C-alpha atoms as one frame of an Amber mdcrd trajectory, in Angstrom:
protein
   0.000   0.000   0.000   1.405   3.369  -1.068  -1.113   5.674   0.642  -3.426
   5.433   3.582  -6.847   7.081   3.455  -8.475   8.488   6.579 -11.683  10.433
   7.126 -11.737  13.691   9.055 -14.855  14.090  11.199 -18.046  12.806   9.527
 -18.170  15.024   6.403 -17.278  12.285   3.943 -19.321   9.538   5.660 -22.466
  11.699   5.507 -21.928  12.252   1.769 -21.094   8.575   1.149 -24.165   7.264
   2.978 -26.462   9.283   0.680 -25.128   7.613  -2.493 -26.631   4.596  -4.204
 -24.864   1.226  -4.202 -23.287   1.613  -7.661 -21.836   5.048  -6.843 -20.441
   3.645  -3.561 -18.742   0.827  -5.509 -17.180   3.371  -7.883 -15.970   5.499
  -4.936 -14.380   2.409  -3.354 -12.709   1.535  -6.670 -11.153   5.015  -6.950
  -9.989   4.845  -3.302  -8.243   1.509  -3.960  -6.522   3.094  -6.952  -5.362
   6.064  -4.848  -4.076   3.716  -2.139  -2.139   1.451  -4.491  -0.999   3.331
  -7.609   2.262   5.329  -7.418   1.147   8.012  -9.907  -2.607   8.435  -9.734
  -4.003   9.763 -13.048  -5.472  13.291 -12.912  -8.733  11.756 -14.038  -9.082
  10.416 -10.464  -7.087  12.809  -8.249  -6.234  16.401  -9.057  -4.791  19.387
  -7.195  -7.159  22.348  -7.185  -5.215  25.279  -8.547  -5.453  28.431  -6.477
  -5.675  26.452  -3.233  -3.064  25.695  -0.633  -2.855  21.901  -0.943  -6.504
  21.022  -1.526  -7.105  18.098  -3.898 -10.239  16.605  -5.354 -10.972  12.923
  -5.766 -12.861  12.703  -9.045 -15.593  10.126  -9.500 -17.760   9.693 -12.547
 -20.611   7.240 -12.730 -22.755   7.181 -15.858 -23.428  10.871 -16.513 -23.033
  11.952 -12.883 -19.882  13.598 -11.551 -18.856  13.577  -7.899 -16.031  15.339
  -6.096 -14.508  14.634  -2.700 -12.037  17.157  -1.323  -8.948  15.914   0.447
  -5.333  16.707   1.229  -2.088  14.893   1.858  -0.553  14.773   5.296   2.941
  13.499   5.971   3.307  12.623   2.299   1.226   9.473   2.183  -1.952  10.155
   4.092  -5.049  11.207   2.172  -7.457  12.987   4.506 -11.003  13.105   3.149
 -13.244  16.089   3.734 -16.519  17.095   2.095 -18.062  15.512  -0.992 -20.743
  16.694  -3.388 -22.332  15.957  -6.731 -21.129  18.312  -9.427 -23.902  19.870
 -11.510 -21.901  22.343 -13.628 -18.525  22.505 -15.406 -16.950  24.650 -12.720
 -16.502  23.446  -9.159 -18.703  25.686  -6.984 -16.677  28.260  -5.023 -18.693
  27.602  -1.870 -17.669  23.915  -1.972 -13.997  24.877  -2.437 -14.235  27.331
   0.487 -15.823  24.626   2.624 -13.017  22.192   1.712 -10.366  24.794   2.559
 -12.062  25.596   5.878 -12.207  21.899   6.840  -8.553  21.380   5.802  -7.462
  24.365   7.934  -9.453  23.016  10.882  -7.848  19.562  10.451  -4.284  20.921
  10.561  -5.048  23.313  13.442  -6.448  20.443  15.534  -3.582  18.150  14.600
  -0.962  20.744  15.516  -2.529  21.279  18.971  -1.902  17.635  19.911
């Protein structure tokens, strides 16, 4: 295993539980890829330009597009934050802001330990 995936708080779990079985299977497939492949294709994991280390896990199922924000910690750890279904070409700014806020909160809490 190249990377370990962890969830921060319950943001991702709440999103995941709302998805149908086939979408959940696709999400799990992409997570396995992220955990095991040295160079993950941008089709599945991409840095969001203009952000300070925020990435998006990219999931497509049929004609639906899903995004899950995350970041790397200590090089190998993928910390999952919020997820949403994408309805337009551009990623909504409010979702990016939410991802950045959660990432900041994660590192602030971690650094207090």
